[in-house]
N, C-alpha and C positions, 0 to 999 in steps of 0.2 A: 398600665390601660384599663378603663370603664367596664364595668360587667354591664352589656345592654341587653342580656340575654331575655331579662322580666321587663324590658321596659314597657311602660304603659301611660299612657297620658293621661286616663283616670288614677291612675297610683303614682304619681309623683316622687322620686327621693326629696327629702327633705332640703339639699343641698342644690339640686335644681335652680332652685328657685334664685338662690344670690346668683348661681350661673347655668345657666343652662349649655352654653357652647361647645365644652368638653363631651356632652352627651351629645349633640349635633355632629360636632365633628366624627365620631365613632358610628354614628348612625348614617351619615355618607358615606364613608368609607366603606363599613360592612355590610349593611340593610338600608340604602335608601330609598328602596320602597319597601316599608314595613306595615306588616299586618298589627294591627293590634288585636288584644284578648276579645273584644266587643266586635271584631272583622273588620271596620274600619282599617281606609289604608293612609300611613303618615309620608309625606313627601317631603323630604330635605334638602336634594339638590338643586340648582337655580335653573337647570333647563328643566326637568319636570315641571317644577312651579312653575316657572314661564308658560310652558306648553299650556298649561290647565288654565291660565290665565288667558291665554292667546284663542282657546277655543268654547268661547262659553256656550255654543249648543250642544258639544259634546260632555261638556262638566255644569252642571247646572245649578244655578243659586237657589234656587226654590226649597227653601227649608218647612213647606208645610208638615210633612210627612215626619221628620226630624224631629222639630220642634215638638208635634204634637206628642211624642212619647215622651220628651223631654218635659215639660212644662204642663201638658193637659190644658184645659179649654181655662185660661187662665188672661190676665193683662198681658203678661209677658207675653205669651201666646200671640195675643190679640196683635201687640206691638212690633213685635219680630217678624212677623210674616205680612204686615200693612208696609212698612217702612222699605226704605232705597233698596238697604243692601241686601238684602235676602229676598229678592225678588230676579225674577226672570222677563225680560220682554215680553208682551207689550207696558205692562204696569212699571216696568223699570224705566222703558225710553220714555214712557210720558211724565214720570215724576223727575226725573236725571234733568230732560229738558225743561222744563220749567224752572228748576235750581240752577243750572245751567245760566239761564235767562238773567238770575237776578245776581250770580258771581261771575261775572262778565271781568275782562282784566280791568277797566275803566273803573266798576262797582269796585274793585279792590283796592286799589289804587286810593280811592275816595275813603279808606278806612285809615289811611299812614299818618294822617296829621294827627287824629284821635288817640290814635296808637302810641304814636308818639308821649303824646302829652300825659298819656296814663302811665306808660311805662318810666317817664321822668318824674311822676309823682309817687311811683312805689319807691323811686331808686331815693329819692330826696328823704322819704321816711325810716330806708332800711341805714341811710348815712348816719342818721342820731343815735346809732345803735351801734355797739361796737361787735354786736353778734347777730345774727337773723339765721330765718330758715328757707332757702335756696327755693324749697316748692310751697308752705303754706305764706310764705312773704310775697313770693314773686311768681313763679311759673304757672302756680295753679289759679293766680289773680287776675293772670292775663286774658285767657281765653274765655273766661267766663263774662268780661268787659265786651271784650270782641263780638262774642254769639249772642249776648244780652240786648248790646246795641243793635245787630244786625235783627235779630228777630223784634226789636221795641218790646223788652222788657223795661219796665221802670229799675232803676239801679235799686229801690229802697226792697225790692222784692225781688231782690236777683239772691236770696241767702242762703234758699233751699236747692240752688241747681248744681251746685258741686256734689251734693250728697246725695241728689236724684241720680246724675249719670253714674256715680260711683255703685250705686246699687242693681242699676238695670244694667250697667256693662259686667259685673261682677257676676252676674248670672249667667252668663253666656261662656265661664270656666268649662273647660271638660268635662269635669265631676262637679254637679248639681247639688250642694247640700240644701238641707230644710230651711238653714237661717237664711241663706243666699235666695232662696226661689220666695220665700215670704219677705224678707228684705227689699227685690227686687219687684214683688207684685204690688206692695204698698205704691214703692215712688211712681210706676206707671199710673196705678189709680192717681196719685195726689197732682203727679205732673200733668195729666190728661185733665183734670177738671181743672187745672190753674189755669189751662188754655183754653179749652171751654169760654172762660170768663173773658179772658184775651182776646178771642177769636170774634166774640161776639162783641163785643167794644170795636175791633174792624169792622164788622159788619154795618155798626149802625153811624160808622165815620167814614163812608165811602170816598169823600172827599182826599181823605190820605191813601188811596189805593195802590199808591206808589213809590210811598216812605218807608217800609222794611217790608223785610222777608216774609212774613206772616202774609202781609198784604199782598205781594205780589204773588204768593201762592196761592192766595185766596181769592183772589180776580184774574188769575192766568189760566189759560185753556191751552191744550197740546191739542191738535186736530178736531179741536172744536169742542173740546173735553175736558169739565175742570176736574180736580181735585173732589173725591168725597168728603163729609164731614171728619170720619174715621183717618180716611188717606193724611186731610191737612193735618190733622192733630199729631198722628202715629210719625208723620215726617219730621216734624216743628221738634217732635222730642228727637229723633235721629239727628237731627243737625246740631240742637246741642251736645248730645252724648259725641258725636263725632269730632265736632270742632272742638269739645273740652278736653276730653281725657286723653288723645292722643297728643295734642299739642302742648299739653301740661307736661305731658311724658316726654316728647322732642326736647323743649326748653328745660327742664331737669336733668334729664339724662345728659344732654349736649354740656351743660354747666358743670355737672359732677364730672364727666367724662374730662374735661380740660382742667381742674383741680388736679384732678387723679394722672394727667400727661402735661406737666409744666411745659415739656418743650414745645408742644401744639398748643400750647395759651400763650406761651412768650411769642412762637409766629405769627398767631392770629393777633394777638395786640400790636405787634410790628406793622403786620401787615393788613390792617383791617378790611382792604378788599377784597381779602379772602374769605369773606365772610359766607359769600354766598357756595361756593362748593365746600368749605367747612360744615353748614346745614345738609348737604346732602351725605357726607361723611356722616354725621349725627345719624340721619335717618339710616343709612347703612350698618353703622358700626352698634347702635342700640336701637332698632327698630322697634319702634312704641306698639306697634300690632305687632305682636309673633306670628300669630295663625288665622289662618282661613279655613274655610270649608267648601265643597264642594259635592255633587253627587252626578255620578257617572248616566248620561241618556240612553246608550249603548256600549257594546261592548269594546275595550280598549286594552291596548298593548304599551304598558309604560315600563320603562328598565327593562323590557324582556318578560315583564310578568301580564296574563293576559287577568283583566278584570271584568267579570258582568257587567251589565246595565244594572243600576241600583247602587254601586257600590260607593258608599260614603269614602269621601277622602278629608284629610286635613292636608293643609299646604302650609309648612313652615317656612315662613316668611325670614324669621332670624336667620334659620338656618341656611336658606338659599342665598343671605347677603352678607354668609361669612364664608362661600364656597369658594376653594383657592380654586377650582378650575373656572371662575370667573371673576376674582379678585386676587391679586398678588399679595402675599402678606394679608389675609384675610381679618387676621387679629389681631393687626397693627391702626390703630387711630392715625390718619395722615388729614389733616386739614386743606391738604393741597391736592388730594386723590381726582386724577379724570385721566380718560374718562372714570365715571359711577353709575353705570346702570342699576341702580339698586332697586328693588319691588317695594321698598316701604309703601308705598301707595298704590301698590297692587298692579294693573295692567289691562290693555283692553278698555271692555266698554265699562265695567265695574272699576278704574282707575279713581281714585278718589276726588269726588268734584270741588270738595273744598280745599286741594293742597295750596294752590296760591295763595290763599288765606293764611294756613297753616306755616308756610314759606316764611310770607312777610312777616308775621307776628314772632318765629324765632329768631330770623335776621334780626331785627329791630330788637329783639328782648337781648338777645347774646350779646349782640354789637354794642348796645348803651351798656351793658352790663358792663362788659370788659372796659370798655373806655373809663368807667366812674371806678371799678375796683379792680386794676388789674392784677394785684397781688392775692387776690382772695384767697383763703384756703378750706378746707372739708375741718370744722371743729370736732367731730366726733364721726364714727361712721354712718354714712347714711341707711335710713330705713327703706326696703323695697317695700313693695304692694302686695308683697305675696301670693302674684297671678302669673297664669303662665301666658294668656292671650295677650295681654296690655303688660307690657313691660315699663314699670317707672317706679317711682320712689314716694313715699307717703312724705319723708319728711328728710332734711339734708341740711344739718346744723352749719354752720360756715364761718369765720372770723373773714372781715371785712378788712 
């Protein structure tokens, strides 16, 4: 049995990053409402995490106080306190309505032909080699193409997008290092400067007002109020980060999981119509986003423990999605699992606005990869990203 007596999100053991799930299981059984050394609370049971998501008035997403302490008056602070995810209504409502208006089911469906062509081009390039990398050569290349097209970023200007995303999101780890803060702030500055130019071009050519997501957000209004300049810039950065990192992880985690579970790979290859349920299982089994944060706005009781207003809470999505009280045999990968009410995309008003795009990307990428390379295998142990909040791989060499 693991020793969790000193478990601390800001001082995690080395083996946690490779496999956090034994720790999550022990926390669920012995300390599901766990106080961290800094006074915050970690929730690992499904019912508690879902309760937080379903009660946004009681559990605030506003991070101005917390990020003020963490980041100080920096570009990272401005970005994370201006973008959609770390805000409450009415700002959250205004931004989300505009984004939802641009990501309708019809708009998502229109992505499919170009996405299929791009995936096939990547597969063609991989086919001429005996080995490739599931992340660098495939999973990471797909979301950058999709979000680049949605934002109208010229293809020859997309090279920095992945590094910017990794640096900005890396600063959200429970423990912020000085190097991560430096890289994150540099990435926000560089990305914002680039977007200023891109947005300026959209303003100057208003005839294309509805041709891409930047233009839709630039010219859109909710209740008669458009986004401010800073809101537009930082929510475009947010869309790149949200659309890139988690979808890369979803595709990469799914392909690695199938390589490690050849019975499930064979089943999905034989029954390709299972791809939609398989994607939901990858989201549950290896949730790309493992942690979220809230702050109580009033006294509340969770798991028999009374928490005062102002208590900072970390919801552990990765643990909730392996909770045996919600999922039978939670540590077993089952591409046909149904029902599967996972929380990988959160729930309630903060449910992921781009989940339709992510699901489409993953289904096309993994489905077409399996059709092309049904007997692929890992050539070496994959390299994890070394992060607790976002769970994915940096590299995963494979034989085709």
